[in-house]
C-alpha positions in Angstrom: -1.6 -7.9 -14.4 -4.1 -8.2 -11.5 -4.3 -4.9 -9.4 -6.3 -4.6 -6.2 -7.5 -1.5 -5.3 -9.0 -0.7 -1.7 -10.9 2.4 -0.9 -12.0 3.2 2.6 -13.2 6.5 4.2 -13.2 7.5 8.1 -16.5 9.0 8.7 -17.8 11.1 11.8 -20.3 9.0 13.5 -22.4 12.1 14.5 -22.5 14.2 11.5 -21.5 11.7 8.6 -18.7 14.0 7.5 -15.9 12.1 5.7 -12.6 13.0 7.6 -10.4 11.1 5.4 -10.5 8.8 2.0 -7.8 6.3 1.9 -6.8 4.5 -1.4 -4.5 1.4 -1.1 -3.2 -0.3 -4.4 -1.5 -3.8 -4.4 0.0 -5.7 -7.3 2.8 -8.2 -8.2 5.7 -7.3 -10.2 8.5 -9.5 -10.6 8.4 -11.6 -7.5 7.6 -8.5 -5.4 4.4 -7.1 -4.0 4.0 -3.5 -4.6 2.0 -1.4 -2.5 1.0 2.4 -2.6 -1.3 4.4 -0.5 -2.8 7.8 -0.8 -4.7 9.9 1.5 -5.1 13.8 1.6 -4.8 13.6 5.4 -2.1 11.0 5.8 0.0 11.8 2.7 1.5 9.2 0.1 3.6 6.2 0.5 4.9 3.4 -1.6 6.7 0.0 -0.7 7.7 -3.3 -2.2 8.1 -6.7 -0.4 9.5 -9.9 -1.8 7.1 -12.7 -2.3 10.0 -15.0 -1.6 11.0 -16.4 1.8 14.2 -14.5 1.7 14.3 -11.1 -0.1 17.3 -11.1 -2.8 17.7 -7.2 -2.3 18.5 -7.7 1.4 21.0 -10.7 0.9 22.8 -8.5 -1.7 23.1 -5.8 0.7 24.9 -7.6 3.4 27.9 -8.4 1.1 
């Protein structure tokens, strides 16, 4: 499984203090793109999106 991790920091331009450090993680699992974000300032979140043109989970919820 391929996992992509992106780490970025918000840094003060005056004193170089690191204000926040964000870690974003992406991977594919069963036709869905999984996403997680973690930051001490912003908090934590997770989400998943279908890689297909129409999300089968949303279509099932309509009936």
